[in-house]
Steps between C-alpha positions, in 0.01 A plus 500: 500500500661785315634810669209734402237263631691459826538878553133557414390239754732648761350847438145370542589332827665815641213736407269403791782557749539859382126570524487377861782728615389779737454831323695798633297759686431822310660806657330830421696826472360832618664834424445746784555855374538794736600866489731489804628244745371715786187360653176681561200372697277495192742301284585265784131425550452429128803270490395320817148444366636371168735249661239395758261417216770298324559301821126439540493360145780258592798676341824532694766755412824326405324168433207572264556871434818696437461873557748727324493848647605800291511864604530824299685674787258792493526562123150447363616507137686172555 
């Protein structure tokens, strides 16, 4: 058997092993944008409702969802 035939056969035998490997879990990224870091009851309620709904749908922060929080530090033009 020549070298090309051997490598081709080896590639065909290894292909099913790759397909059976467990696929990595998809991690979603959410950008949370806010005006200030200071909390207010209205914004806290919105955030709590949003994350409660994510949990009800089976998403867990840090495992399925990464939340990146950004704040404009009171400057709305940012």
